[in-house]
N, C-alpha and C positions, 0 to 999 in steps of 0.2 A: 505493499498499499505506500504511495505517496500522499504526504501530510506537506499542506501550507499551514509554515510557524510563523509568526513575528513576534518577534525577541525586543522586549523592553532593554538599554543598557541605562542602569540608573545614571548614570554619564550623560543623558539622555538623546543619547542614539536609538534609531530603530533598524534592528537588523531583520531581512524577510530571508529564510529560507526555506528549500523543500528537503524535506527527509524522504527519504526513499527508502521504505522497510516493507517484507514479505510479511511479516505478523503485525497483528496487532499490536499497538504500545500504549502501556498504561500513561497517566499524564506525567510519572515523572521519568519514565523512560524518555519519552520524545523533548521534554523539558531537556535532559541529558545529550541525547543526540542530536538536538538543536545547536545549545551552547557548544558542543565538541564542532558541527560542522560550518559555524558562525566563525569559530576561532583559527580552523584549518583555512578559510577563507581569506584571513586576515583582518577581521572586523575586529579584533580584541585587542591589538598589538597595545595595550597600556592596560586592560584591563587581566587583573590574573588572581582574581578570586572568583568562584563560582556563583556565591551569593548575591552579587552582583546583577546577575543575570533574569530578569523576570517573564516569563511567558503572557504574551498581552492574550494571544487569540492563537487558538489551532482548527483544519479543516482536514477531511481526509477530501484529495484532489479525485475527481474523477479517471477512470483509468484509462481514458482515450485521449488524456493531454498529450499533446506534442513537445519536442524536447524544446521547440523555439517556446512555446505557449512556460513552460517551466524557467526559461532562461528570464523570458517577459517579469515574468511573478518576481524572481530572485532581485529583479532592476527596479523592483518598487512601484511595476506597473498594479491597476486596480485589479481583485479577484474577479470582480464582475465583466470588467470592461476586457481582460483576457480571455473569457468564456466564450464572451461572442465574437474574438475574431477566429479567421479564416485563414489556411494556411500561408496565402498570398499577404492579408496584414499582419501577421506576426514576421513574414521574412522582410516585407518594407520595413517596419520599424526596426526591428534587427539593424537592419540596413544603418537607414539613420542614426539609430546610437553610435555605432561602429563609425562613421563619419565625424561625430563631435568631437 
């Protein structure tokens, strides 16, 4: 299962990651995995204590979500907008992001 997890770092940063896991996760497991992925993505260079991370929300993502849609979600695009986008729209948005 893929989860869209919005993490709030108490230093006023919000990090959005997609956790991809085959099994159902408890909220605690999901929180730990989201923090770890955020750290691997370089979002926590100055945050060293796990208790500084607060999960704001989480959703199980549809199984047919494309890789491009996941990349847009992780770039901060709103969930509702990304779900409505077709393959051409997502590719155009990613192209626009890469040019900036």
